[in-house]
GUKE-964327 format. One record per residue (C-alpha): residue number from 1; x, y, z; residue in three letters. Coordinates in pm, whole numbers, plus 32768, in hexadecimal, padded with zeros to 4 digits. Example, Ala and Ser with C-alpha at 12.3 -4.5 7.8 and 13.67 -1.06 7.14 Angstrom:
// residues 2
{seq = 1	x = 84CE	y = 7E3E	z = 830C	type = ALA}
{seq = 2	x = 8557	y = 7F96	z = 82CA	type = SER}
// end
This chain:
// residues 320
{seq = 1	x = 1721	y = 557B	z = BAC2	type = MET}
{seq = 2	x = 1703	y = 5402	z = BAEA	type = ASN}
{seq = 3	x = 186B	y = 53E4	z = BA82	type = LYS}
{seq = 4	x = 18D3	y = 54E0	z = BB96	type = LEU}
{seq = 5	x = 1805	y = 541A	z = BC9C	type = LEU}
{seq = 6	x = 18A4	y = 52DC	z = BC35	type = THR}
{seq = 7	x = 1A00	y = 537E	z = BC56	type = THR}
{seq = 8	x = 19A6	y = 53F1	z = BDA7	type = LEU}
{seq = 9	x = 1928	y = 52CC	z = BE0B	type = LEU}
{seq = 10	x = 1A54	y = 5206	z = BD8F	type = MET}
{seq = 11	x = 1B2D	y = 52F7	z = BE62	type = GLY}
{seq = 12	x = 1A63	y = 52BC	z = BF9D	type = PHE}
{seq = 13	x = 1A7A	y = 5146	z = BF86	type = ASN}
{seq = 14	x = 1BE3	y = 5161	z = BF51	type = LEU}
{seq = 15	x = 1C31	y = 5239	z = C075	type = VAL}
{seq = 16	x = 1B1C	y = 5173	z = C146	type = ALA}
{seq = 17	x = 1C29	y = 504D	z = C12E	type = CYS}
{seq = 18	x = 1D3C	y = 5102	z = C1EC	type = VAL}
{seq = 19	x = 1DB6	y = 5023	z = C309	type = LYS}
{seq = 20	x = 1EBF	y = 5015	z = C3FB	type = ILE}
{seq = 21	x = 1F65	y = 4EE1	z = C4A1	type = PRO}
{seq = 22	x = 1E92	y = 4E55	z = C5AF	type = LYS}
{seq = 23	x = 1EFF	y = 4E48	z = C73B	type = THR}
{seq = 24	x = 1F38	y = 4CE6	z = C7D4	type = VAL}
{seq = 25	x = 1DCF	y = 4D19	z = C858	type = THR}
{seq = 26	x = 1D42	y = 4CD9	z = C6E6	type = HIS}
{seq = 27	x = 1E5F	y = 4C18	z = C64C	type = ASP}
{seq = 28	x = 1EB3	y = 4AD3	z = C706	type = ASN}
{seq = 29	x = 1FE5	y = 4A95	z = C607	type = THR}
{seq = 30	x = 20B8	y = 4BA6	z = C6B8	type = LEU}
{seq = 31	x = 21A8	y = 4B42	z = C7A7	type = PRO}
{seq = 32	x = 217E	y = 4BBE	z = C90E	type = PHE}
{seq = 33	x = 21DD	y = 4B8F	z = CA67	type = THR}
{seq = 34	x = 20C0	y = 4BAD	z = CB7C	type = ASN}
{seq = 35	x = 2136	y = 4C47	z = CCBC	type = ILE}
{seq = 36	x = 205D	y = 4C94	z = CDE3	type = ASN}
{seq = 37	x = 1F19	y = 4C6E	z = CD01	type = GLY}
{seq = 38	x = 1F9B	y = 4D4D	z = CBE8	type = TYR}
{seq = 39	x = 201B	y = 4CC3	z = CAA0	type = SER}
{seq = 40	x = 214D	y = 4D97	z = CA11	type = PHE}
{seq = 41	x = 21A2	y = 4D63	z = C8B0	type = HIS}
{seq = 42	x = 22E5	y = 4CCB	z = C8C0	type = THR}
{seq = 43	x = 240B	y = 4C5A	z = C7D6	type = LEU}
{seq = 44	x = 2515	y = 4B87	z = C86C	type = ILE}
{seq = 45	x = 2675	y = 4B40	z = C7D6	type = LYS}
{seq = 46	x = 2785	y = 4A85	z = C84B	type = GLY}
{seq = 47	x = 27D1	y = 4951	z = C93C	type = LYS}
{seq = 48	x = 2722	y = 4935	z = CA92	type = ASP}
{seq = 49	x = 2850	y = 48FF	z = CB40	type = GLU}
{seq = 50	x = 2919	y = 4A3C	z = CACB	type = ASN}
{seq = 51	x = 28F4	y = 4B81	z = CB8F	type = PRO}
{seq = 52	x = 279D	y = 4C38	z = CB60	type = VAL}
{seq = 53	x = 2794	y = 4D9E	z = CA9F	type = VAL}
{seq = 54	x = 2643	y = 4E52	z = CAA5	type = ILE}
{seq = 55	x = 260E	y = 4F56	z = C98E	type = VAL}
{seq = 56	x = 252E	y = 5084	z = C9FD	type = VAL}
{seq = 57	x = 2494	y = 5140	z = C8D4	type = HIS}
{seq = 58	x = 2464	y = 5299	z = C8AD	type = GLY}
{seq = 59	x = 2303	y = 5356	z = C8A9	type = GLY}
{seq = 60	x = 224A	y = 535F	z = C979	type = PRO}
{seq = 61	x = 2171	y = 52CB	z = C879	type = GLY}
{seq = 62	x = 2289	y = 521C	z = C796	type = GLY}
{seq = 63	x = 22D8	y = 50BE	z = C73E	type = ASP}
{seq = 64	x = 240C	y = 4FF3	z = C74D	type = PHE}
{seq = 65	x = 2422	y = 4FA9	z = C5EA	type = GLN}
{seq = 66	x = 2517	y = 50BA	z = C59E	type = TYR}
{seq = 67	x = 2619	y = 503E	z = C687	type = LEU}
{seq = 68	x = 2619	y = 4EEA	z = C5F5	type = ARG}
{seq = 69	x = 2777	y = 4EF7	z = C596	type = SER}
{seq = 70	x = 27D4	y = 4EB7	z = C6F9	type = LEU}
{seq = 71	x = 277F	y = 4D49	z = C6AC	type = SER}
{seq = 72	x = 28F1	y = 4D19	z = C656	type = ALA}
{seq = 73	x = 2934	y = 4D2B	z = C7D0	type = LEU}
{seq = 74	x = 2872	y = 4BD5	z = C7D5	type = ALA}
{seq = 75	x = 29E9	y = 4B22	z = C782	type = GLU}
{seq = 76	x = 2A3E	y = 4B48	z = C8DD	type = ASN}
{seq = 77	x = 2906	y = 4BC4	z = C988	type = HIS}
{seq = 78	x = 2797	y = 4B67	z = C9BB	type = LYS}
{seq = 79	x = 26E8	y = 4C96	z = C93E	type = VAL}
{seq = 80	x = 2579	y = 4D0F	z = C99E	type = ILE}
{seq = 81	x = 24CF	y = 4E06	z = C8C9	type = PHE}
{seq = 82	x = 2392	y = 4E5F	z = C93B	type = TYR}
{seq = 83	x = 2274	y = 4F5E	z = C8E4	type = ASP}
{seq = 84	x = 2202	y = 502C	z = CA1D	type = GLN}
{seq = 85	x = 20B6	y = 5039	z = CAA2	type = ARG}
{seq = 86	x = 1FD1	y = 50D9	z = C9BA	type = GLY}
{seq = 87	x = 20CE	y = 50E0	z = C8A1	type = SER}
{seq = 88	x = 212F	y = 502D	z = C766	type = GLY}
{seq = 89	x = 2070	y = 4EE5	z = C75F	type = LEU}
{seq = 90	x = 2040	y = 4ECB	z = C8D8	type = SER}
{seq = 91	x = 1EE2	y = 4EE4	z = C95C	type = PRO}
{seq = 92	x = 1E2D	y = 501E	z = C972	type = ARG}
{seq = 93	x = 1DD9	y = 5081	z = CAE7	type = VAL}
{seq = 94	x = 1D34	y = 519F	z = CBA3	type = LYS}
{seq = 95	x = 1DC1	y = 52F2	z = CBC3	type = LYS}
{seq = 96	x = 1E1A	y = 52AA	z = CD33	type = SER}
{seq = 97	x = 1EF9	y = 51B0	z = CCD8	type = GLN}
{seq = 98	x = 1FD4	y = 5285	z = CBED	type = LEU}
{seq = 99	x = 20B9	y = 5325	z = CCF9	type = THR}
{seq = 100	x = 2232	y = 5321	z = CD2A	type = VAL}
{seq = 101	x = 21FB	y = 526B	z = CE65	type = ALA}
{seq = 102	x = 214F	y = 514E	z = CDBB	type = GLN}
{seq = 103	x = 224E	y = 513E	z = CCC4	type = ASN}
{seq = 104	x = 236A	y = 512A	z = CDC3	type = LEU}
{seq = 105	x = 2284	y = 5026	z = CE6C	type = ASP}
{seq = 106	x = 226A	y = 4F5B	z = CD0A	type = ASP}
{seq = 107	x = 23CF	y = 4F62	z = CCC7	type = LEU}
{seq = 108	x = 2427	y = 4EE5	z = CE3C	type = ASN}
{seq = 109	x = 2335	y = 4DD3	z = CDFF	type = ALA}
{seq = 110	x = 23E2	y = 4D6E	z = CC95	type = LEU}
{seq = 111	x = 2543	y = 4D72	z = CD6B	type = VAL}
{seq = 112	x = 24B4	y = 4C9C	z = CE68	type = ASP}
{seq = 113	x = 2410	y = 4BB4	z = CD58	type = HIS}
{seq = 114	x = 254B	y = 4B6D	z = CC72	type = PHE}
{seq = 115	x = 2675	y = 4BA1	z = CD63	type = SER}
{seq = 116	x = 2640	y = 4A63	z = CE32	type = MET}
{seq = 117	x = 26C9	y = 4B09	z = CF5B	type = GLY}
{seq = 118	x = 27F6	y = 4BA8	z = CEA9	type = ASN}
{seq = 119	x = 2859	y = 4D0F	z = CE4E	type = GLN}
{seq = 120	x = 27E9	y = 4D75	z = CCFC	type = VAL}
{seq = 121	x = 286D	y = 4E6E	z = CC03	type = LYS}
{seq = 122	x = 2785	y = 4F93	z = CB87	type = LEU}
{seq = 123	x = 278A	y = 5069	z = CA46	type = ILE}
{seq = 124	x = 2695	y = 519B	z = CA32	type = GLY}
{seq = 125	x = 2665	y = 5276	z = C925	type = HIS}
{seq = 126	x = 25E2	y = 53C9	z = C92D	type = SER}
{seq = 127	x = 249E	y = 53A9	z = C9FB	type = TRP}
{seq = 128	x = 252C	y = 5270	z = CA5B	type = GLY}
{seq = 129	x = 2670	y = 52F0	z = CADD	type = GLY}
{seq = 130	x = 2595	y = 53B6	z = CBCC	type = MET}
{seq = 131	x = 24F8	y = 5266	z = CC35	type = LEU}
{seq = 132	x = 263D	y = 51B9	z = CC69	type = VAL}
{seq = 133	x = 26C7	y = 52F2	z = CD20	type = SER}
{seq = 134	x = 259B	y = 52DD	z = CE07	type = GLY}
{seq = 135	x = 25C3	y = 516A	z = CE3F	type = TYR}
{seq = 136	x = 272E	y = 517E	z = CE80	type = LEU}
{seq = 137	x = 26C0	y = 5278	z = CF9B	type = SER}
{seq = 138	x = 25D3	y = 518C	z = D038	type = THR}
{seq = 139	x = 266C	y = 5035	z = D00F	type = HIS}
{seq = 140	x = 27DC	y = 5067	z = CFD6	type = PRO}
{seq = 141	x = 2834	y = 4F28	z = D06F	type = GLU}
{seq = 142	x = 277F	y = 4E64	z = CF5B	type = LYS}
{seq = 143	x = 2850	y = 4EE0	z = CE28	type = VAL}
{seq = 144	x = 29B3	y = 4E9F	z = CDC3	type = SER}
{seq = 145	x = 29DE	y = 4F71	z = CC85	type = HIS}
{seq = 146	x = 28F6	y = 509B	z = CC03	type = ALA}
{seq = 147	x = 2909	y = 5161	z = CAD0	type = VAL}
{seq = 148	x = 283E	y = 52A2	z = CAC0	type = ILE}
{seq = 149	x = 281A	y = 533D	z = C960	type = ILE}
{seq = 150	x = 279C	y = 54B4	z = C95A	type = GLU}
{seq = 151	x = 2696	y = 54B1	z = CA5A	type = PRO}
{seq = 152	x = 25B5	y = 55FC	z = CA39	type = GLY}
{seq = 153	x = 2584	y = 5663	z = CBAA	type = MET}
{seq = 154	x = 25DB	y = 55D0	z = CCD6	type = LEU}
{seq = 155	x = 257B	y = 56C1	z = CDE8	type = TYR}
{seq = 156	x = 2487	y = 580D	z = CDDF	type = PRO}
{seq = 157	x = 2599	y = 590B	z = CD71	type = GLU}
{seq = 158	x = 25FE	y = 582C	z = CC58	type = ALA}
{seq = 159	x = 2498	y = 5809	z = CBF7	type = ALA}
{seq = 160	x = 2472	y = 5983	z = CBD9	type = HIS}
{seq = 161	x = 2594	y = 59A2	z = CAE8	type = GLU}
{seq = 162	x = 252F	y = 586C	z = CA23	type = PHE}
{seq = 163	x = 23D7	y = 5900	z = C9EC	type = VAL}
{seq = 164	x = 247F	y = 5A55	z = C97D	type = LYS}
{seq = 165	x = 254E	y = 59C7	z = C897	type = VAL}
{seq = 166	x = 2457	y = 58D7	z = C7FC	type = MET}
{seq = 167	x = 2369	y = 59F8	z = C7C9	type = LYS}
{seq = 168	x = 2458	y = 5AB6	z = C70D	type = ARG}
{seq = 169	x = 2468	y = 598D	z = C606	type = THR}
{seq = 170	x = 22E7	y = 598A	z = C5BD	type = GLN}
{seq = 171	x = 2269	y = 5A28	z = C47A	type = SER}
{seq = 172	x = 2117	y = 5A6E	z = C3E0	type = VAL}
{seq = 173	x = 2162	y = 5960	z = C2E2	type = ALA}
{seq = 174	x = 2155	y = 586D	z = C411	type = ASP}
{seq = 175	x = 1FED	y = 58E3	z = C448	type = PHE}
{seq = 176	x = 1F8D	y = 58A6	z = C2E4	type = PHE}
{seq = 177	x = 202A	y = 574B	z = C2EE	type = THR}
{seq = 178	x = 1F62	y = 56EA	z = C410	type = LEU}
{seq = 179	x = 1E23	y = 575F	z = C35A	type = ILE}
{seq = 180	x = 1E6D	y = 5685	z = C242	type = LYS}
{seq = 181	x = 1EA8	y = 5556	z = C311	type = HIS}
{seq = 182	x = 1D71	y = 559B	z = C3E7	type = MET}
{seq = 183	x = 1C9C	y = 55B1	z = C2A3	type = SER}
{seq = 184	x = 1CC7	y = 5439	z = C273	type = VAL}
{seq = 185	x = 1C5A	y = 53E3	z = C3F7	type = TYR}
{seq = 186	x = 1AD4	y = 5396	z = C396	type = PRO}
{seq = 187	x = 1B5E	y = 5297	z = C2A4	type = PHE}
{seq = 188	x = 1C47	y = 51D7	z = C38C	type = VAL}
{seq = 189	x = 1BBF	y = 5073	z = C3E9	type = LYS}
{seq = 190	x = 1B88	y = 5062	z = C546	type = LYS}
{seq = 191	x = 1B89	y = 4F35	z = C64A	type = LEU}
{seq = 192	x = 1C01	y = 4FCC	z = C791	type = ASP}
{seq = 193	x = 1B7E	y = 5113	z = C73C	type = GLY}
{seq = 194	x = 1CF3	y = 51AD	z = C735	type = ASP}
{seq = 195	x = 1D49	y = 516C	z = C5E6	type = GLU}
{seq = 196	x = 1CDB	y = 52CB	z = C550	type = GLY}
{seq = 197	x = 1DC0	y = 538D	z = C610	type = PHE}
{seq = 198	x = 1ED7	y = 5282	z = C62A	type = ASP}
{seq = 199	x = 1EC7	y = 52A4	z = C4AE	type = TYR}
{seq = 200	x = 1F18	y = 5419	z = C4D8	type = VAL}
{seq = 201	x = 2014	y = 53D3	z = C5DD	type = MET}
{seq = 202	x = 20CE	y = 52E4	z = C4FB	type = THR}
{seq = 203	x = 20DB	y = 53C7	z = C3DF	type = LYS}
{seq = 204	x = 216F	y = 54D0	z = C4AF	type = ILE}
{seq = 205	x = 2259	y = 5401	z = C537	type = LEU}
{seq = 206	x = 22CF	y = 538A	z = C3C4	type = ASN}
{seq = 207	x = 22F7	y = 54E2	z = C342	type = GLN}
{seq = 208	x = 2435	y = 54E4	z = C288	type = ASN}
{seq = 209	x = 24A6	y = 562E	z = C2EA	type = LYS}
{seq = 210	x = 2613	y = 5666	z = C28A	type = PRO}
{seq = 211	x = 26F6	y = 5744	z = C351	type = ASN}
{seq = 212	x = 269E	y = 5813	z = C49B	type = SER}
{seq = 213	x = 2604	y = 57EB	z = C5A3	type = PRO}
{seq = 214	x = 2677	y = 566E	z = C5AD	type = TYR}
{seq = 215	x = 276A	y = 560D	z = C4B4	type = GLN}
{seq = 216	x = 28A7	y = 5691	z = C3D8	type = CYS}
{seq = 217	x = 2886	y = 572D	z = C293	type = GLN}
{seq = 218	x = 27EB	y = 564D	z = C19E	type = GLY}
{seq = 219	x = 279C	y = 554C	z = C2A4	type = GLN}
{seq = 220	x = 2628	y = 54B6	z = C2D2	type = SER}
{seq = 221	x = 25AF	y = 5389	z = C367	type = MET}
{seq = 222	x = 253D	y = 5264	z = C289	type = PRO}
{seq = 223	x = 23FC	y = 5238	z = C1E9	type = LYS}
{seq = 224	x = 2312	y = 519C	z = C2FA	type = ASN}
{seq = 225	x = 240E	y = 5166	z = C41C	type = ALA}
{seq = 226	x = 22D2	y = 5165	z = C4EC	type = PHE}
{seq = 227	x = 21C7	y = 5070	z = C4AD	type = ILE}
{seq = 228	x = 20CD	y = 50FE	z = C5BC	type = ARG}
{seq = 229	x = 20C8	y = 5218	z = C68B	type = GLY}
{seq = 230	x = 200C	y = 5225	z = C7E3	type = GLY}
{seq = 231	x = 1F65	y = 5387	z = C7CA	type = PHE}
{seq = 232	x = 1EBF	y = 536B	z = C916	type = GLU}
{seq = 233	x = 2001	y = 532A	z = C9C7	type = ALA}
{seq = 234	x = 20A6	y = 5464	z = C924	type = PHE}
{seq = 235	x = 1F73	y = 5537	z = C965	type = ASN}
{seq = 236	x = 1F5D	y = 54CF	z = CABB	type = THR}
{seq = 237	x = 20CF	y = 54F5	z = CB34	type = MET}
{seq = 238	x = 2171	y = 55DD	z = CA4E	type = LEU}
{seq = 239	x = 207F	y = 56C6	z = C9B2	type = LYS}
{seq = 240	x = 2007	y = 5777	z = CAEF	type = PRO}
{seq = 241	x = 2185	y = 57AF	z = CB37	type = ILE}
{seq = 242	x = 21D7	y = 5852	z = C9EA	type = MET}
{seq = 243	x = 209A	y = 5942	z = CA38	type = SER}
{seq = 244	x = 211B	y = 5972	z = CBBC	type = HIS}
{seq = 245	x = 2263	y = 58FC	z = CC03	type = PRO}
{seq = 246	x = 2221	y = 5928	z = CD7A	type = ALA}
{seq = 247	x = 215C	y = 57F0	z = CD6F	type = ARG}
{seq = 248	x = 228D	y = 5739	z = CD4C	type = PHE}
{seq = 249	x = 22D8	y = 5704	z = CEB9	type = THR}
{seq = 250	x = 2388	y = 55D2	z = CEB8	type = HIS}
{seq = 251	x = 2520	y = 55B3	z = CF21	type = ASP}
{seq = 252	x = 2587	y = 548F	z = CE63	type = LEU}
{seq = 253	x = 26EC	y = 54B6	z = CEF3	type = THR}
{seq = 254	x = 2689	y = 54B7	z = D05E	type = ASN}
{seq = 255	x = 2753	y = 537C	z = D0DD	type = GLY}
{seq = 256	x = 2826	y = 5353	z = CF98	type = LEU}
{seq = 257	x = 2964	y = 5392	z = D067	type = LEU}
{seq = 258	x = 291C	y = 5264	z = D10A	type = ASP}
{seq = 259	x = 2957	y = 5193	z = CFC6	type = TYR}
{seq = 260	x = 2AA4	y = 50E6	z = CFD5	type = GLN}
{seq = 261	x = 2A8E	y = 502D	z = CE7C	type = GLY}
{seq = 262	x = 2B1A	y = 5088	z = CD2D	type = GLU}
{seq = 263	x = 2A81	y = 51BE	z = CC98	type = LEU}
{seq = 264	x = 2A93	y = 5248	z = CB2E	type = MET}
{seq = 265	x = 29E4	y = 5384	z = CAB6	type = MET}
{seq = 266	x = 29DB	y = 53AE	z = C932	type = ILE}
{seq = 267	x = 2981	y = 54F5	z = C8A4	type = SER}
{seq = 268	x = 2992	y = 5578	z = C73A	type = SER}
{seq = 269	x = 2A3C	y = 56A6	z = C6AB	type = GLU}
{seq = 270	x = 28F5	y = 570A	z = C5E4	type = CYS}
{seq = 271	x = 27C0	y = 56FA	z = C687	type = SER}
{seq = 272	x = 274D	y = 5823	z = C75B	type = VAL}
{seq = 273	x = 275D	y = 5762	z = C892	type = PHE}
{seq = 274	x = 289C	y = 56CF	z = C84B	type = GLY}
{seq = 275	x = 29EB	y = 56BE	z = C8CC	type = TYR}
{seq = 276	x = 29EE	y = 5832	z = C953	type = GLU}
{seq = 277	x = 2885	y = 5806	z = C9E2	type = PHE}
{seq = 278	x = 28F0	y = 56D8	z = CA99	type = GLN}
{seq = 279	x = 2A25	y = 574C	z = CB0A	type = GLN}
{seq = 280	x = 29A4	y = 5893	z = CBAA	type = GLN}
{seq = 281	x = 285B	y = 57E9	z = CC44	type = TYR}
{seq = 282	x = 288E	y = 568E	z = CC73	type = HIS}
{seq = 283	x = 29ED	y = 561B	z = CC76	type = GLN}
{seq = 284	x = 2A24	y = 56D3	z = CDE5	type = PRO}
{seq = 285	x = 28FE	y = 55E4	z = CE75	type = LYS}
{seq = 286	x = 29C4	y = 54BE	z = CE12	type = MET}
{seq = 287	x = 2AA5	y = 53E7	z = CEEF	type = PRO}
{seq = 288	x = 2C2B	y = 5410	z = CECC	type = ALA}
{seq = 289	x = 2C4D	y = 52CF	z = CE08	type = GLN}
{seq = 290	x = 2B84	y = 5338	z = CCDD	type = THR}
{seq = 291	x = 2C1D	y = 5346	z = CB83	type = VAL}
{seq = 292	x = 2B7A	y = 5454	z = CA9D	type = HIS}
{seq = 293	x = 2BB7	y = 5405	z = C93D	type = ILE}
{seq = 294	x = 2B78	y = 5501	z = C81B	type = LYS}
{seq = 295	x = 2AEC	y = 5467	z = C6E0	type = ALA}
{seq = 296	x = 2B8B	y = 5548	z = C5F8	type = GLU}
{seq = 297	x = 2AF3	y = 55B7	z = C4A5	type = LYS}
{seq = 298	x = 29BA	y = 54F1	z = C527	type = MET}
{seq = 299	x = 2857	y = 5542	z = C590	type = GLY}
{seq = 300	x = 2756	y = 54E0	z = C6A0	type = HIS}
{seq = 301	x = 2714	y = 5388	z = C5F3	type = ASN}
{seq = 302	x = 287E	y = 52FB	z = C5CC	type = MET}
{seq = 303	x = 2813	y = 51B1	z = C63C	type = ILE}
{seq = 304	x = 2734	y = 51B4	z = C502	type = THR}
{seq = 305	x = 2811	y = 526C	z = C3F6	type = LEU}
{seq = 306	x = 295F	y = 51FE	z = C474	type = ASN}
{seq = 307	x = 293A	y = 509C	z = C529	type = PRO}
{seq = 308	x = 2A9D	y = 5043	z = C4C5	type = LYS}
{seq = 309	x = 2B45	y = 5161	z = C582	type = TRP}
{seq = 310	x = 2A37	y = 513D	z = C68E	type = SER}
{seq = 311	x = 2A75	y = 4FB0	z = C6B9	type = LEU}
{seq = 312	x = 2BE1	y = 4FFC	z = C6B9	type = ALA}
{seq = 313	x = 2BC6	y = 50DD	z = C7E7	type = VAL}
{seq = 314	x = 2AC4	y = 501C	z = C8C2	type = VAL}
{seq = 315	x = 2B3E	y = 4EC9	z = C877	type = THR}
{seq = 316	x = 2C83	y = 4EDF	z = C922	type = PRO}
{seq = 317	x = 2BFF	y = 4FAF	z = CA2F	type = PHE}
{seq = 318	x = 2AF1	y = 4EA4	z = CA83	type = LEU}
{seq = 319	x = 2C13	y = 4DBA	z = CAA2	type = ALA}
{seq = 320	x = 2CDB	y = 4E74	z = CBAA	type = ARG}
// end
């Protein structure tokens, strides 16, 4: 009995040490940029005098780490990576601040802060592609080049189809995986109170699920591609739509035709909302100058899994 108790206590002490990275609120060694009273966790690469590229990560509730291969663009640009409000290593906030409108306001604040009055270039992946689309619709004059990579939904009809497609990919195994990660929740060290659910979110983001729905046969994301998810960002902005797609009332393409700059959309061959989905639902909403590139034999995360190809496509486009 004593041996069993000792073993259990040792196991408890081991699990009780579960930690996830701190946000800038609790780690003053992290780089950040304070704009309008909010400290965005940022990574800045390249010379100040170079044209600015701002990278907008996926989610909602992801972080920028999986897109860091785009740092190679710093050879000719000043590249700005940032964790969105309530996500990654940026500070956690109240639910009232976790909205599409707030994210677009934040992106505009970042553009104004780093642009020095010049036009910027934007790269948005997945959820980030949604935000970039919305930004081009509202501030077309501030952007010279934009790359939109496989956005999920840009307007209500697309949201209904996106949810329908995603629900077809869910399985009972996903539920049991969630339960497994939730069992660790009580033992995650907490500072801001969000660490427990963020731990679960990070584990879900880092599931190395090969093949469909996102990747090609035999492809999966590298281990620990994300370092800290923002559960509340996901829970507030996307989860309700997955249950009731009618709640997505935004039209992020309203005004997009006013954008006169260079525009590229990249879609993958293998993702369930890849090239064919984008061609049917989003391409018709894009301005005439849009170049739509098909990433053949690639999945949703081509930036991470195929950085050489991605840079070979994006780099010359940004130089146009």
